C-alpha positions as CSV (number, residue, x, y, z in Angstrom):
1,M,-95.0,-66.7,-170.5
2,P,-91.9,-66.5,-172.8
3,A,-89.4,-63.9,-172.0
4,R,-89.2,-61.2,-174.6
5,H,-85.5,-61.2,-174.7
6,H,-84.9,-65.0,-174.6
7,S,-85.5,-67.6,-177.3
8,P,-87.4,-70.8,-176.7
9,N,-85.3,-73.7,-175.6
10,P,-84.0,-75.8,-178.5
11,W,-86.5,-78.6,-178.0
12,L,-89.5,-76.3,-177.9
13,A,-88.2,-74.3,-180.9
14,G,-88.2,-77.6,-182.8
15,Q,-91.8,-78.3,-181.7
16,V,-92.8,-74.8,-182.9
17,E,-91.2,-75.6,-186.3
18,L,-93.3,-78.8,-186.5
19,L,-96.4,-76.9,-185.6
20,R,-95.7,-74.4,-188.4
21,E,-95.2,-77.2,-190.8
22,K,-98.5,-78.8,-189.9
23,Y,-100.6,-75.6,-190.0
24,T,-100.5,-72.5,-192.3
25,D,-100.0,-69.1,-190.7
26,E,-103.6,-68.3,-191.5
27,E,-104.8,-71.4,-189.6
28,L,-102.7,-70.6,-186.6
29,R,-103.8,-67.0,-186.6
30,A,-107.4,-68.1,-186.6
31,Q,-106.8,-70.5,-183.7
32,Y,-105.0,-67.6,-181.9
33,R,-108.0,-65.3,-182.4
34,E,-110.3,-68.0,-180.9
35,V,-108.0,-68.3,-177.8
36,L,-107.9,-64.5,-177.4
37,Q,-111.7,-64.6,-176.8
38,E,-110.9,-66.3,-173.5
39,N,-107.5,-64.7,-172.7
40,A,-107.1,-61.3,-174.3
41,R,-103.7,-60.8,-172.8
42,L,-102.1,-63.9,-174.4
43,R,-99.2,-63.0,-176.6
44,W,-98.7,-64.6,-180.0
45,N,-95.4,-66.3,-179.1
46,S,-96.9,-67.7,-175.9
47,F,-99.8,-69.1,-177.9
48,L,-97.4,-70.8,-180.4
49,C,-95.3,-72.3,-177.6
50,A,-98.4,-73.7,-175.7
51,R,-99.9,-75.0,-179.0
52,A,-96.7,-76.6,-180.0
53,L,-96.4,-78.4,-176.6
54,K,-100.0,-79.6,-176.9
55,E,-99.2,-81.1,-180.3
56,A,-96.1,-82.7,-178.8
57,L,-98.3,-84.3,-176.1
58,R,-100.7,-85.6,-178.8
59,R,-97.8,-87.2,-180.6
60,D,-96.3,-88.6,-177.4
61,P,-98.6,-88.8,-174.4
62,A,-95.8,-90.1,-172.3
63,L,-94.6,-86.5,-172.1
64,A,-97.4,-86.0,-169.6
65,T,-95.9,-88.6,-167.2
66,R,-95.7,-87.1,-163.7
67,T,-92.2,-86.8,-162.3
68,E,-93.0,-89.1,-159.4
69,D,-93.8,-91.8,-161.9
70,L,-90.6,-91.6,-164.0
71,E,-88.3,-94.5,-163.9
72,L,-85.7,-92.7,-161.9
73,P,-84.4,-93.2,-158.3
74,E,-86.7,-91.7,-155.7
75,D,-84.1,-89.2,-154.5
76,I,-83.6,-87.8,-158.0
77,R,-87.3,-87.6,-158.6
78,G,-87.5,-85.6,-155.4
79,K,-84.8,-83.2,-156.5
80,L,-86.5,-82.7,-159.9
81,L,-89.8,-81.9,-158.1
82,Y,-87.9,-79.5,-155.8
83,N,-86.9,-77.7,-159.0
84,E,-90.6,-77.6,-160.1
85,L,-90.1,-80.1,-162.9
86,E,-93.4,-81.8,-162.5
87,V,-93.8,-83.8,-165.7
88,L,-91.5,-85.3,-168.3
89,L,-92.5,-82.4,-170.7
90,D,-90.8,-80.0,-168.3
91,L,-87.7,-82.0,-168.1
92,V,-87.2,-82.6,-171.9
93,Q,-87.3,-78.8,-172.4
94,L,-84.2,-78.2,-170.3
95,P,-81.1,-77.7,-172.4
96,A,-78.0,-79.6,-171.0
97,E,-76.6,-76.3,-169.7
98,L,-79.7,-75.5,-167.7
99,L,-80.1,-79.1,-166.5
100,R,-76.6,-78.8,-164.9
101,H,-77.8,-75.8,-162.9
102,Q,-80.8,-77.4,-161.2
103,N,-80.6,-77.2,-157.4
104,H,-79.4,-80.2,-155.5
105,L,-78.5,-82.3,-158.6
106,D,-74.9,-83.5,-158.4
107,A,-72.8,-84.9,-161.3
108,E,-74.0,-88.5,-160.6
109,D,-77.6,-87.4,-160.6
110,L,-77.2,-85.5,-163.8
111,S,-75.6,-88.6,-165.4
112,V,-78.6,-90.7,-164.4
113,V,-81.1,-88.1,-165.7
114,E,-79.3,-87.6,-169.0
115,A,-79.1,-91.4,-169.5
116,F,-82.9,-91.6,-168.7
117,L,-83.7,-88.8,-171.2
118,K,-81.5,-90.4,-173.9
119,K,-83.2,-93.8,-173.4
120,A,-86.6,-92.1,-173.6
121,G,-85.6,-90.5,-176.9
122,Y,-85.1,-87.0,-175.6
123,P,-81.4,-86.4,-175.1
124,P,-80.7,-83.0,-173.6
125,L,-80.0,-80.5,-176.4
126,S,-77.5,-77.6,-176.1
127,A,-78.2,-73.9,-176.0
128,K,-75.5,-71.3,-176.2
129,E,-77.7,-68.4,-175.0
130,N,-80.3,-67.9,-172.3
131,V,-83.5,-69.7,-173.2
132,F,-86.9,-70.1,-171.6
133,V,-88.9,-73.2,-170.7
134,H,-92.7,-73.1,-171.2
135,F,-94.8,-74.9,-168.7
136,L,-98.3,-76.0,-169.5
137,Q,-100.5,-74.8,-166.7
138,E,-102.9,-77.7,-167.1
139,L,-100.1,-80.2,-166.3
140,H,-99.1,-78.4,-163.0
């Protein structure tokens, strides 16, 4: 669930913008009301983030690739999993600043991960403030 005092990470913020371009506010509110039938505690911003991530998965199904299947060295995949980054979608949301603070990743590992992300079309973005990452429960 998104933190009230933090913004979404830059990649996710871009996905929410794409969602708002695709659907009117009225359409999104109608979808939100439907989801509230199943989860009355869901906040609007959490709905938008989850919906935007699902749209991103529709556009690029490779984002659902499990970390253990990524074209990265085994030891780096293990370190990413240790940090609970279970699918590519989790990893692409990390701004460069947050990526640098993942447990057990050294400078060489970071260089490999950043090169992989860039090659995949998802270079790490930058965030000047604290941001949150939204994980899709169905992928974990």
